Each structure stands twice: as C-alpha cells, then as structure tokens.
N, C-alpha and C positions, 0 to 999 in steps of 0.2 A: 103742595102735593097732598092729595087726599089719602087718608088711611083706610084700610079695609074695614068694612062694616061688620065687625066681629064683637058680639056682646060679651061682656065680662062674665065669668063664672060665679062671681059674688056680686050682690047689689052694691052700687056705689052710694056712699052717703054724702051728706052736705059738705063734710070736711075733706072729701077726696078731691085731689087736684085734677083738673081736666086739661092741663097744658099738654102740648104735643108729646113731650118726653114721657110724662106720666101715662098718657093714653097708650103709647107704644109699649111701656112696661106692662100695663094691664092686658093688652092684646097678647103679649108674649106669655103671660100667666095662663090665659085662656087657651092659647095654642098648645102650651106644654101639657095642659090637662087633656086636650084632644089627642095628643101624641100617645098618651098612656092608655087611652080607651078605644082607639079606632085602628083598623087595619091600614096598611099602606095604601091599598086601593081606595079605601074610603077617604083617606087624607088627600090623595091626589085629586079625587073628584071634588072635594071641598075646596082645595086650593085653586083648582081651575076656575071656580066661580069668582075668585078674587084676583085673577091675573089681569093686569093692565099692561098694554104694550109700552115698553120703555119707561116704566115707573118703578123706581127702586128706592126704598126707604132705608136709611141707616137704622140699624137696630131691629128691623124686621127682615129685610132681604139680604143684608150684608152687615158684617161687623168687622172691626179692626182688632186683631190679636197681635200683640208685639209689633205694631206698625204695619202689619200685613192685612190686606182686605180678604175676607173669607165669606163665601155665600153661606147663608143660614139654611137650616132644614126647611124653613118655610119657602124660601126662594127655590130651593131644589125640588120641593114638592110641586110648586107651580110650573116647573119645567116638564113634569109628567113622566120623566124617565131618567135613568142614571146616565151621566155623561162619561163614566169610566175614567175620571180624572183623580180618583181617590180623595174626594173632598172630605175635609175634616168632619163635617156635619151631615154626611150622606144618609138620607133616610131609607135608601134602597139596599143597604148592606144586609 
C-alpha cells in the first residue's frame, strides 16, 4: 500500500532510514507540525487531497492502544466531519 506524499518538515540525510516504518514516523512528525499551525478547515482540505478509498495504514490511519484499534486524527480529518462517536483523537472537538 502506498503512503501519502507528505514531505518531511526537516531534510532527510543519508543516514535516515527510508523503510516503511520510519517513513510513517516521519510523516507523523510532519502531520503533528501541521496540526499545530493550521485550522481544522485547512487540515480537512489538506487531508482530503490524500484520501484513498479503502486504504488504511497502521500508524497513520489507525493505531492500537491496549489492544484496541483507534482511528487517528489523520484518519478522522480525511473523513471531513465529526462522527459523534467520542473518538479519542477527534480533531473536531
């Protein structure tokens, strides 16, 4: 499965690992920086550009906490609106 084309906020060096796990971590660093500097409406528009039907990536779209699967803020932003299920990482609160 492909990862969203989101550039890192810091340049990657020769020593930086480009494996899938490390790329997901780097994308999350970039997304966390975006979350701090953009409005919810801007984030929803940005996330919509990266929405792919039926493509869900562990670490980006969902995570496991104490054995339970939770949607991430990124996944919820891609949905475009609150589902009113009191999600742990809801960006619309």
